[in-house]
C-alpha positions as CSV (number, residue, x, y, z in Angstrom):
1,M,-50.5,2.0,14.4
2,S,-47.7,4.4,13.9
3,L,-44.8,4.0,11.3
4,E,-42.2,4.9,14.1
5,A,-43.9,1.5,15.8
6,I,-44.3,-0.8,12.6
7,T,-40.8,0.5,11.5
8,S,-39.7,-0.9,15.3
9,V,-41.8,-4.5,14.7
10,T,-40.3,-4.6,11.0
11,R,-36.6,-4.0,12.7
12,A,-37.1,-6.8,15.7
13,E,-38.6,-8.5,13.2
14,Q,-35.5,-8.6,10.3
15,E,-32.8,-9.1,13.8
16,A,-34.5,-12.3,14.9
17,K,-34.4,-13.8,11.4
18,N,-30.9,-12.7,11.8
19,A,-30.2,-13.9,15.0
20,V,-31.9,-17.7,14.3
21,A,-29.9,-17.4,10.7
22,A,-26.7,-16.6,12.8
23,A,-27.6,-19.4,15.2
24,Q,-28.2,-21.9,12.6
25,A,-25.6,-21.2,11.0
26,K,-23.0,-21.5,14.3
27,A,-24.8,-25.0,14.6
28,K,-23.9,-26.1,11.2
29,Q,-20.3,-25.1,12.1
30,L,-20.4,-26.7,15.5
31,L,-21.7,-29.8,13.8
32,A,-19.3,-29.9,11.2
33,E,-16.5,-29.2,13.3
34,A,-17.9,-32.2,16.3
35,Q,-17.8,-34.9,13.4
36,A,-14.5,-33.9,11.5
37,A,-12.9,-34.1,15.7
38,G,-14.9,-37.6,16.0
39,E,-13.9,-38.8,12.7
40,A,-10.2,-38.0,13.6
41,S,-10.7,-39.3,16.8
42,L,-12.2,-42.3,15.7
43,E,-9.6,-42.6,12.8
44,A,-6.5,-42.3,14.9
45,A,-7.8,-45.1,17.4
46,R,-8.1,-47.4,14.4
47,A,-4.4,-46.6,13.4
48,K,-3.6,-47.5,17.2
49,A,-5.5,-50.9,17.4
50,D,-3.8,-51.2,13.8
51,S,-0.2,-50.9,15.3
52,E,-0.7,-52.7,18.1
53,L,-2.4,-55.9,16.4
54,E,0.8,-56.0,14.3
55,A,2.8,-55.6,17.7
56,L,0.7,-58.6,19.4
57,S,0.9,-60.2,15.9
58,K,4.7,-60.5,15.2
59,K,5.5,-61.0,19.2
60,A,3.3,-63.6,18.7
61,E,5.2,-65.2,15.4
62,E,8.3,-64.6,18.1
63,K,6.6,-66.8,20.6
64,S,5.0,-69.4,18.5
65,K,8.8,-69.6,16.6
66,A,10.8,-70.1,19.7
67,D,8.1,-72.6,21.5
68,A,8.5,-75.0,18.3
69,E,12.4,-74.2,17.7
70,A,12.1,-75.3,21.4
71,L,10.3,-78.8,21.2
72,G,12.2,-79.4,18.1
73,R,15.4,-79.2,20.3
74,E,13.2,-81.6,23.1
75,L,11.8,-83.9,20.5
76,E,15.2,-84.3,18.9
77,A,17.2,-85.2,22.5
78,E,14.3,-87.3,23.2
79,R,15.0,-89.1,19.6
80,E,18.9,-89.8,20.1
81,A,18.1,-91.2,24.1
82,L,16.0,-93.1,22.0
83,R,18.4,-94.3,19.9
84,K,21.0,-95.2,22.4
85,M,18.9,-97.1,24.4
86,A,17.8,-99.1,21.4
87,E,21.8,-99.7,20.3
88,G,22.8,-100.7,23.5
89,K,19.8,-103.3,23.4
90,L,21.1,-104.4,19.7
91,D,24.0,-106.4,21.0
92,A,21.4,-108.3,23.6
93,A,18.8,-109.2,20.8
94,A,21.2,-110.1,18.3
95,A,22.7,-112.6,21.0
96,L,19.8,-114.0,22.2
97,I,18.6,-114.6,18.4
98,V,21.7,-116.5,17.3
99,E,21.0,-118.4,20.8
100,R,17.7,-119.6,19.4
101,I,19.1,-120.5,16.5
102,V,21.5,-122.7,17.8
103,N,19.7,-123.8,20.5
104,D,17.1,-125.4,18.1
């Protein structure tokens, strides 16, 4: 082989090695960029989920408080109705007791 052919082959081999090294470096760079973008996307999704969870939790707490207040008002109204009904029957019960004592 002539010196020129050997030089040409050597140069081609070096260019191929350089191209492979450049491709590997580019692949590593792309992989790192994709990984960083994925992590940023994941963090954004976590932040959004945390925000939604906080909003839902607050909404559920407000609803449970409103439901508890409504139930409390309902029970208070029922208690008052039962108290009025009992007061109405108190005189009749007292009269019945007196009547039984007197008739015995």
